[in-house]
A tleap script that builds the chain and sets N, CA, C and O, in Angstrom:
source leaprc.protein.ff14SB
mol = sequence {
  NMET LYS LEU ILE ASP LYS ASP ILE VAL LEU
  ALA LYS ILE GLU ARG ARG MET GLN ALA LEU
  HIE PRO THR ASN THR HIE GLN MET GLN VAL
  GLY GLU LYS MET ASP ARG ASP VAL LEU MET
  TRP LEU ASN ALA LEU THR TRP VAL LYS ASN
  VAL LEU ASN ILE LEU GLU VAL LYS GLU VAL
  ASP LEU GLU LYS GLU ILE ASP ILE TYR TYR
  ASN TRP LEU PRO GLY ARG ARG ASP ASP ILE
  ALA ILE ILE ALA LYS HIE PHE PHE TYR LEU
  GLY LEU LYS THR GLN LYS GLY GLU GLU CILE
}
set mol.1.N position { 0.904 -1.247 -0.017 }
set mol.1.CA position { 0.107 -0.020 0.026 }
set mol.1.C position { 0.850 1.305 0.085 }
set mol.1.O position { 1.736 1.481 0.921 }
set mol.2.N position { 0.518 2.187 -0.743 }
set mol.2.CA position { 1.388 3.507 -0.901 }
set mol.2.C position { 0.656 4.594 -0.239 }
set mol.2.O position { -0.527 4.817 -0.495 }
set mol.3.N position { 1.285 5.219 0.541 }
set mol.3.CA position { 0.588 6.344 1.192 }
set mol.3.C position { 0.718 7.580 0.532 }
set mol.3.O position { 1.758 7.817 -0.081 }
set mol.4.N position { -0.289 8.477 0.579 }
set mol.4.CA position { -0.202 9.710 -0.052 }
set mol.4.C position { -0.546 10.896 0.909 }
set mol.4.O position { -1.110 10.713 1.988 }
set mol.5.N position { -0.216 11.968 0.502 }
set mol.5.CA position { -0.369 13.127 1.404 }
set mol.5.C position { -1.702 13.731 1.364 }
set mol.5.O position { -2.096 14.257 0.323 }
set mol.6.N position { -2.420 13.695 2.410 }
set mol.6.CA position { -3.899 14.104 2.301 }
set mol.6.C position { -4.191 15.625 1.954 }
set mol.6.O position { -5.207 15.962 1.347 }
set mol.7.N position { -3.273 16.467 2.363 }
set mol.7.CA position { -3.265 17.832 2.167 }
set mol.7.C position { -3.168 18.003 0.607 }
set mol.7.O position { -3.990 18.694 0.006 }
set mol.8.N position { -2.210 17.397 0.011 }
set mol.8.CA position { -2.165 17.590 -1.534 }
set mol.8.C position { -3.261 17.191 -2.171 }
set mol.8.O position { -3.736 17.887 -3.068 }
set mol.9.N position { -3.816 16.012 -1.799 }
set mol.9.CA position { -4.973 15.466 -2.544 }
set mol.9.C position { -6.217 16.505 -2.282 }
set mol.9.O position { -6.955 16.807 -3.219 }
set mol.10.N position { -6.408 17.022 -1.006 }
set mol.10.CA position { -7.415 18.063 -1.001 }
set mol.10.C position { -7.231 19.161 -1.752 }
set mol.10.O position { -8.207 19.641 -2.328 }
set mol.11.N position { -5.864 19.796 -1.891 }
set mol.11.CA position { -5.740 20.942 -2.653 }
set mol.11.C position { -6.042 20.641 -3.981 }
set mol.11.O position { -6.688 21.461 -4.634 }
set mol.12.N position { -5.609 19.399 -4.572 }
set mol.12.CA position { -6.068 19.308 -5.822 }
set mol.12.C position { -7.349 19.072 -6.189 }
set mol.12.O position { -7.703 19.187 -7.362 }
set mol.13.N position { -8.157 18.723 -5.232 }
set mol.13.CA position { -9.573 18.513 -5.543 }
set mol.13.C position { -10.220 19.888 -5.501 }
set mol.13.O position { -11.137 20.148 -6.281 }
set mol.14.N position { -9.771 20.793 -4.604 }
set mol.14.CA position { -10.184 22.198 -4.446 }
set mol.14.C position { -9.793 22.973 -5.771 }
set mol.14.O position { -10.600 23.816 -6.163 }
set mol.15.N position { -8.729 22.785 -6.439 }
set mol.15.CA position { -8.389 23.386 -7.597 }
set mol.15.C position { -9.257 22.923 -8.817 }
set mol.15.O position { -9.571 23.683 -9.732 }
set mol.16.N position { -9.644 21.495 -8.737 }
set mol.16.CA position { -10.420 21.087 -9.759 }
set mol.16.C position { -12.012 21.505 -9.540 }
set mol.16.O position { -12.809 21.601 -10.474 }
set mol.17.N position { -12.301 21.709 -8.308 }
set mol.17.CA position { -13.604 22.432 -8.089 }
set mol.17.C position { -13.777 23.849 -8.590 }
set mol.17.O position { -14.765 24.323 -9.151 }
set mol.18.N position { -12.638 24.434 -8.285 }
set mol.18.CA position { -12.535 25.880 -8.854 }
set mol.18.C position { -12.441 26.017 -10.287 }
set mol.18.O position { -12.913 27.026 -10.811 }
set mol.19.N position { -11.873 25.100 -11.000 }
set mol.19.CA position { -11.867 25.105 -12.358 }
set mol.19.C position { -13.226 24.716 -12.968 }
set mol.19.O position { -13.596 25.280 -13.997 }
set mol.20.N position { -13.895 23.885 -12.444 }
set mol.20.CA position { -15.334 23.669 -12.803 }
set mol.20.C position { -16.300 24.765 -12.649 }
set mol.20.O position { -17.244 24.964 -13.414 }
set mol.21.N position { -16.010 25.456 -11.622 }
set mol.21.CA position { -16.970 26.583 -11.266 }
set mol.21.C position { -16.193 27.703 -10.331 }
set mol.21.O position { -16.270 27.703 -9.103 }
set mol.22.N position { -15.488 28.585 -11.048 }
set mol.22.CA position { -14.657 29.468 -10.619 }
set mol.22.C position { -15.169 30.188 -9.342 }
set mol.22.O position { -14.413 30.356 -8.385 }
set mol.23.N position { -16.486 30.620 -9.334 }
set mol.23.CA position { -16.970 31.332 -8.230 }
set mol.23.C position { -17.615 30.384 -7.178 }
set mol.23.O position { -18.533 30.803 -6.475 }
set mol.24.N position { -17.166 29.158 -7.064 }
set mol.24.CA position { -17.686 28.268 -6.323 }
set mol.24.C position { -17.647 28.542 -4.838 }
set mol.24.O position { -16.547 28.708 -4.311 }
set mol.25.N position { -18.741 28.603 -4.125 }
set mol.25.CA position { -18.629 28.862 -2.690 }
set mol.25.C position { -19.162 27.622 -2.035 }
set mol.25.O position { -19.457 27.644 -0.840 }
set mol.26.N position { -19.295 26.558 -2.755 }
set mol.26.CA position { -19.821 25.244 -2.312 }
set mol.26.C position { -21.417 25.288 -1.843 }
set mol.26.O position { -21.995 24.419 -1.190 }
set mol.27.N position { -21.918 26.403 -2.296 }
set mol.27.CA position { -23.534 26.546 -2.068 }
set mol.27.C position { -24.031 27.394 -3.251 }
set mol.27.O position { -23.559 28.470 -3.617 }
set mol.28.N position { -25.087 26.709 -3.794 }
set mol.28.CA position { -25.778 27.480 -4.869 }
set mol.28.C position { -26.373 28.700 -4.515 }
set mol.28.O position { -26.806 28.796 -3.366 }
set mol.29.N position { -26.483 29.706 -5.329 }
set mol.29.CA position { -27.225 30.916 -4.988 }
set mol.29.C position { -28.533 30.825 -5.537 }
set mol.29.O position { -28.684 30.126 -6.539 }
set mol.30.N position { -29.639 31.504 -4.967 }
set mol.30.CA position { -30.865 31.470 -5.525 }
set mol.30.C position { -30.919 32.038 -7.055 }
set mol.30.O position { -30.549 33.163 -7.390 }
set mol.31.N position { -31.376 31.181 -7.787 }
set mol.31.CA position { -31.559 31.667 -9.191 }
set mol.31.C position { -30.311 31.296 -9.980 }
set mol.31.O position { -30.265 31.570 -11.179 }
set mol.32.N position { -29.303 30.691 -9.375 }
set mol.32.CA position { -28.100 30.399 -10.224 }
set mol.32.C position { -28.367 29.117 -10.987 }
set mol.32.O position { -28.853 28.152 -10.396 }
set mol.33.N position { -28.076 29.071 -12.248 }
set mol.33.CA position { -28.043 27.921 -13.058 }
set mol.33.C position { -26.813 27.226 -13.299 }
set mol.33.O position { -25.795 27.895 -13.482 }
set mol.34.N position { -26.769 25.993 -13.324 }
set mol.34.CA position { -25.416 25.440 -13.386 }
set mol.34.C position { -25.661 24.043 -14.448 }
set mol.34.O position { -26.620 23.272 -14.399 }
set mol.35.N position { -24.687 23.995 -15.241 }
set mol.35.CA position { -24.770 22.622 -16.110 }
set mol.35.C position { -24.936 21.381 -15.282 }
set mol.35.O position { -24.199 21.263 -14.304 }
set mol.36.N position { -25.760 20.498 -15.535 }
set mol.36.CA position { -25.956 19.333 -14.645 }
set mol.36.C position { -24.829 18.385 -14.490 }
set mol.36.O position { -24.726 17.660 -13.500 }
set mol.37.N position { -23.957 18.393 -15.502 }
set mol.37.CA position { -22.652 17.540 -15.432 }
set mol.37.C position { -21.696 18.189 -14.428 }
set mol.37.O position { -21.112 17.496 -13.595 }
set mol.38.N position { -21.518 19.644 -14.507 }
set mol.38.CA position { -20.758 20.281 -13.556 }
set mol.38.C position { -21.212 20.120 -12.224 }
set mol.38.O position { -20.365 19.906 -11.357 }
set mol.39.N position { -22.601 20.198 -11.873 }
set mol.39.CA position { -23.149 20.020 -10.726 }
set mol.39.C position { -22.851 18.626 -10.102 }
set mol.39.O position { -22.590 18.488 -8.907 }
set mol.40.N position { -22.906 17.637 -10.966 }
set mol.40.CA position { -22.776 16.209 -10.476 }
set mol.40.C position { -21.181 16.120 -10.153 }
set mol.40.O position { -20.833 15.491 -9.154 }
set mol.41.N position { -20.270 16.701 -10.932 }
set mol.41.CA position { -18.884 16.639 -10.513 }
set mol.41.C position { -18.554 17.258 -9.160 }
set mol.41.O position { -17.832 16.707 -8.328 }
set mol.42.N position { -19.205 18.585 -8.983 }
set mol.42.CA position { -18.985 19.167 -7.919 }
set mol.42.C position { -19.397 18.370 -6.681 }
set mol.42.O position { -18.678 18.286 -5.686 }
set mol.43.N position { -20.569 17.800 -6.795 }
set mol.43.CA position { -21.197 17.054 -5.582 }
set mol.43.C position { -20.392 15.854 -5.475 }
set mol.43.O position { -20.316 15.383 -4.340 }
set mol.44.N position { -19.733 15.214 -6.468 }
set mol.44.CA position { -18.851 14.073 -6.254 }
set mol.44.C position { -17.484 14.554 -5.617 }
set mol.44.O position { -17.021 13.939 -4.657 }
set mol.45.N position { -16.883 15.580 -6.116 }
set mol.45.CA position { -15.766 16.040 -5.388 }
set mol.45.C position { -15.905 16.381 -3.870 }
set mol.45.O position { -15.117 16.024 -2.995 }
set mol.46.N position { -17.121 17.187 -3.684 }
set mol.46.CA position { -17.487 17.454 -2.371 }
set mol.46.C position { -17.574 16.305 -1.332 }
set mol.46.O position { -17.266 16.385 -0.143 }
set mol.47.N position { -18.072 15.172 -2.023 }
set mol.47.CA position { -18.206 13.928 -1.293 }
set mol.47.C position { -16.878 13.507 -0.923 }
set mol.47.O position { -16.623 13.284 0.260 }
set mol.48.N position { -15.931 13.366 -1.908 }
set mol.48.CA position { -14.524 12.861 -1.764 }
set mol.48.C position { -13.775 13.749 -0.690 }
set mol.48.O position { -13.074 13.226 0.176 }
set mol.49.N position { -13.925 14.877 -0.770 }
set mol.49.CA position { -13.287 15.806 0.355 }
set mol.49.C position { -13.835 15.522 1.726 }
set mol.49.O position { -13.071 15.365 2.679 }
set mol.50.N position { -15.119 15.453 1.844 }
set mol.50.CA position { -15.710 14.981 3.088 }
set mol.50.C position { -15.221 13.623 3.525 }
set mol.50.O position { -14.965 13.501 4.723 }
set mol.51.N position { -15.060 12.616 2.754 }
set mol.51.CA position { -14.573 11.371 3.223 }
set mol.51.C position { -13.183 11.565 3.733 }
set mol.51.O position { -12.893 11.187 4.868 }
set mol.52.N position { -12.220 12.197 2.868 }
set mol.52.CA position { -10.838 12.451 3.351 }
set mol.52.C position { -10.759 13.356 4.383 }
set mol.52.O position { -9.707 13.368 5.021 }
set mol.53.N position { -11.730 14.197 4.720 }
set mol.53.CA position { -11.558 14.886 5.986 }
set mol.53.C position { -11.898 14.141 7.282 }
set mol.53.O position { -11.493 14.561 8.366 }
set mol.54.N position { -12.577 13.132 7.175 }
set mol.54.CA position { -12.884 12.214 8.212 }
set mol.54.C position { -11.658 11.388 8.722 }
set mol.54.O position { -11.494 11.046 9.893 }
set mol.55.N position { -10.768 11.100 7.609 }
set mol.55.CA position { -9.577 10.390 8.057 }
set mol.55.C position { -8.580 11.208 8.978 }
set mol.55.O position { -8.454 12.423 8.824 }
set mol.56.N position { -7.977 10.605 9.804 }
set mol.56.CA position { -7.115 11.051 10.792 }
set mol.56.C position { -5.710 10.552 10.596 }
set mol.56.O position { -5.488 9.408 10.201 }
set mol.57.N position { -4.786 11.401 10.870 }
set mol.57.CA position { -3.404 10.990 10.815 }
set mol.57.C position { -2.789 11.191 12.273 }
set mol.57.O position { -2.757 12.315 12.773 }
set mol.58.N position { -2.342 10.162 12.884 }
set mol.58.CA position { -2.133 10.243 14.337 }
set mol.58.C position { -0.561 10.097 14.544 }
set mol.58.O position { 0.093 9.194 14.022 }
set mol.59.N position { -0.114 10.933 15.236 }
set mol.59.CA position { 1.443 10.838 15.851 }
set mol.59.C position { 1.472 9.736 16.809 }
set mol.59.O position { 0.592 9.398 17.602 }
set mol.60.N position { 2.660 9.215 16.602 }
set mol.60.CA position { 2.855 8.024 17.592 }
set mol.60.C position { 4.157 8.373 18.547 }
set mol.60.O position { 5.229 8.684 18.027 }
set mol.61.N position { 4.005 8.307 19.857 }
set mol.61.CA position { 5.192 8.518 20.688 }
set mol.61.C position { 5.949 6.989 20.862 }
set mol.61.O position { 5.627 6.127 21.680 }
set mol.62.N position { 6.864 6.923 20.021 }
set mol.62.CA position { 7.603 5.669 19.767 }
set mol.62.C position { 8.294 5.236 21.120 }
set mol.62.O position { 8.361 4.044 21.419 }
set mol.63.N position { 8.757 6.135 21.852 }
set mol.63.CA position { 9.480 5.780 23.187 }
set mol.63.C position { 8.430 5.204 24.157 }
set mol.63.O position { 8.691 4.216 24.843 }
set mol.64.N position { 7.190 5.860 24.209 }
set mol.64.CA position { 6.006 5.425 25.057 }
set mol.64.C position { 5.833 3.925 24.717 }
set mol.64.O position { 5.881 3.001 25.530 }
set mol.65.N position { 5.616 3.830 23.331 }
set mol.65.CA position { 5.050 2.467 22.926 }
set mol.65.C position { 5.990 1.533 23.359 }
set mol.65.O position { 5.593 0.554 23.991 }
set mol.66.N position { 7.451 1.719 23.062 }
set mol.66.CA position { 8.418 0.757 23.601 }
set mol.66.C position { 8.362 0.483 24.922 }
set mol.66.O position { 8.602 -0.673 25.271 }
set mol.67.N position { 8.073 1.371 25.799 }
set mol.67.CA position { 8.030 1.286 27.209 }
set mol.67.C position { 6.768 0.280 27.547 }
set mol.67.O position { 6.916 -0.693 28.287 }
set mol.68.N position { 5.694 0.567 27.017 }
set mol.68.CA position { 4.553 -0.118 27.186 }
set mol.68.C position { 4.649 -1.738 26.743 }
set mol.68.O position { 4.067 -2.626 27.366 }
set mol.69.N position { 5.431 -1.949 25.633 }
set mol.69.CA position { 5.922 -3.201 25.097 }
set mol.69.C position { 6.605 -3.864 26.012 }
set mol.69.O position { 6.299 -5.008 26.350 }
set mol.70.N position { 7.705 -3.138 26.554 }
set mol.70.CA position { 8.720 -3.755 27.324 }
set mol.70.C position { 8.091 -4.257 28.758 }
set mol.70.O position { 8.383 -5.359 29.224 }
set mol.71.N position { 7.265 -3.407 29.362 }
set mol.71.CA position { 6.399 -3.757 30.635 }
set mol.71.C position { 5.528 -5.088 30.383 }
set mol.71.O position { 5.365 -5.969 31.227 }
set mol.72.N position { 5.055 -5.086 29.225 }
set mol.72.CA position { 4.214 -6.232 28.818 }
set mol.72.C position { 5.119 -7.587 28.609 }
set mol.72.O position { 4.687 -8.658 29.035 }
set mol.73.N position { 6.221 -7.518 28.028 }
set mol.73.CA position { 6.985 -8.690 27.773 }
set mol.73.C position { 8.254 -8.222 28.059 }
set mol.73.O position { 8.813 -7.462 27.267 }
set mol.74.N position { 8.921 -8.667 29.354 }
set mol.74.CA position { 10.188 -8.224 29.790 }
set mol.74.C position { 11.151 -8.762 29.018 }
set mol.74.O position { 10.996 -9.940 28.694 }
set mol.75.N position { 12.153 -8.162 28.627 }
set mol.75.CA position { 13.291 -8.517 27.862 }
set mol.75.C position { 14.267 -7.289 27.943 }
set mol.75.O position { 14.168 -6.386 28.774 }
set mol.76.N position { 15.152 -7.375 27.035 }
set mol.76.CA position { 16.165 -6.347 27.049 }
set mol.76.C position { 15.568 -5.136 26.336 }
set mol.76.O position { 15.292 -5.216 25.139 }
set mol.77.N position { 15.356 -3.982 27.053 }
set mol.77.CA position { 14.737 -2.848 26.413 }
set mol.77.C position { 15.455 -2.337 25.201 }
set mol.77.O position { 14.829 -1.967 24.207 }
set mol.78.N position { 16.869 -2.311 25.279 }
set mol.78.CA position { 17.630 -1.793 24.283 }
set mol.78.C position { 17.342 -2.468 22.951 }
set mol.78.O position { 17.172 -1.806 21.926 }
set mol.79.N position { 17.289 -3.803 22.981 }
set mol.79.CA position { 16.987 -4.539 21.881 }
set mol.79.C position { 15.720 -4.254 21.192 }
set mol.79.O position { 15.656 -3.986 19.993 }
set mol.80.N position { 14.624 -4.325 22.061 }
set mol.80.CA position { 13.204 -3.892 21.653 }
set mol.80.C position { 13.308 -2.398 20.806 }
set mol.80.O position { 12.833 -2.275 19.677 }
set mol.81.N position { 13.956 -1.366 21.481 }
set mol.81.CA position { 14.083 -0.062 21.053 }
set mol.81.C position { 14.686 -0.144 19.704 }
set mol.81.O position { 14.130 0.434 18.770 }
set mol.82.N position { 15.884 -0.877 19.508 }
set mol.82.CA position { 16.723 -1.020 18.146 }
set mol.82.C position { 15.553 -1.594 17.206 }
set mol.82.O position { 15.230 -0.984 16.187 }
set mol.83.N position { 15.034 -2.595 17.529 }
set mol.83.CA position { 14.113 -3.340 16.556 }
set mol.83.C position { 12.925 -2.234 16.071 }
set mol.83.O position { 12.728 -1.882 14.908 }
set mol.84.N position { 12.283 -1.841 17.112 }
set mol.84.CA position { 11.132 -0.834 16.779 }
set mol.84.C position { 11.553 0.252 16.080 }
set mol.84.O position { 10.822 0.586 15.147 }
set mol.85.N position { 12.643 0.968 16.299 }
set mol.85.CA position { 13.116 2.046 15.622 }
set mol.85.C position { 13.546 1.757 14.229 }
set mol.85.O position { 13.408 2.638 13.381 }
set mol.86.N position { 14.080 0.543 13.899 }
set mol.86.CA position { 14.402 0.110 12.524 }
set mol.86.C position { 13.129 0.008 11.751 }
set mol.86.O position { 13.066 0.583 10.665 }
set mol.87.N position { 12.162 -0.631 12.179 }
set mol.87.CA position { 10.974 -0.733 11.424 }
set mol.87.C position { 10.143 0.482 11.285 }
set mol.87.O position { 9.388 0.622 10.323 }
set mol.88.N position { 10.272 1.441 12.302 }
set mol.88.CA position { 9.569 2.810 12.123 }
set mol.88.C position { 10.357 3.563 11.018 }
set mol.88.O position { 9.699 4.199 10.194 }
set mol.89.N position { 11.554 3.546 10.942 }
set mol.89.CA position { 12.219 4.397 10.061 }
set mol.89.C position { 12.215 3.718 8.651 }
set mol.89.O position { 12.302 4.417 7.642 }
set mol.90.N position { 12.112 2.328 8.578 }
set mol.90.CA position { 11.853 1.633 7.376 }
set mol.90.C position { 10.590 1.993 6.833 }
set mol.90.O position { 10.562 2.152 5.612 }
set mol.91.N position { 9.466 2.168 7.521 }
set mol.91.CA position { 8.123 2.592 7.157 }
set mol.91.C position { 8.191 4.060 6.643 }
set mol.91.O position { 7.568 4.365 5.626 }
set mol.92.N position { 8.923 4.964 7.312 }
set mol.92.CA position { 9.043 6.434 6.829 }
set mol.92.C position { 9.687 6.302 5.377 }
set mol.92.O position { 9.134 6.785 4.390 }
set mol.93.N position { 10.847 5.640 5.321 }
set mol.93.CA position { 11.517 5.546 4.101 }
set mol.93.C position { 10.609 5.025 2.871 }
set mol.93.O position { 10.600 5.583 1.774 }
set mol.94.N position { 9.866 3.913 3.188 }
set mol.94.CA position { 8.864 3.501 2.240 }
set mol.94.C position { 7.771 4.304 1.794 }
set mol.94.O position { 7.268 4.185 0.677 }
set mol.95.N position { 7.362 5.208 2.754 }
set mol.95.CA position { 6.504 6.231 2.637 }
set mol.95.C position { 6.966 7.252 1.707 }
set mol.95.O position { 6.200 7.653 0.831 }
set mol.96.N position { 8.203 7.730 1.822 }
set mol.96.CA position { 8.812 8.824 1.124 }
set mol.96.C position { 9.251 8.274 -0.208 }
set mol.96.O position { 9.614 9.106 -1.039 }
set mol.97.N position { 9.274 6.948 -0.550 }
set mol.97.CA position { 9.704 6.390 -1.714 }
set mol.97.C position { 11.238 6.252 -1.941 }
set mol.97.O position { 11.819 6.140 -3.021 }
set mol.98.N position { 11.800 6.286 -0.607 }
set mol.98.CA position { 13.160 5.872 -0.842 }
set mol.98.C position { 13.545 4.700 -0.820 }
set mol.98.O position { 12.859 3.861 -0.236 }
set mol.99.N position { 14.795 4.331 -1.480 }
set mol.99.CA position { 15.224 3.018 -1.823 }
set mol.99.C position { 15.624 2.420 -0.351 }
set mol.99.O position { 16.238 3.065 0.499 }
set mol.100.N position { 15.173 1.094 -0.204 }
set mol.100.CA position { 15.487 0.512 1.153 }
set mol.100.C position { 16.725 -0.346 0.897 }
set mol.100.O position { 17.245 -0.971 1.821 }
savepdb mol mol.pdb
quit
C-alpha cells in the first residue's frame, strides 16, 4: 500500500472544483443555473473531500510504545528499541519512496 499526502489531494480537489465553477462557494445561490454535469462533478468532489476529512493522521510516541511493550513482555529494552526504531524508519523511508 502506498501512502499519499492528504493535504495535497485535498488541494488538488479544491483546484479542480474551482476550475469547474470558479465562483464556487460550495453553495448554490438563488436563481443560479449550472450545467447538470458540472453540478454532478462538484457533488462528487465534495463527497470525496468530506470522506478524506474524516480520516485522521495520528502521531505516535515511539518511546512510550516501547516502554509499554517492554513492561508487557520483559526483555532487553535496548534490543526492543533498536528493532522498533528500525521498522519505524523503514516505514518512513517506504512512505517517502526512498530506496530500502
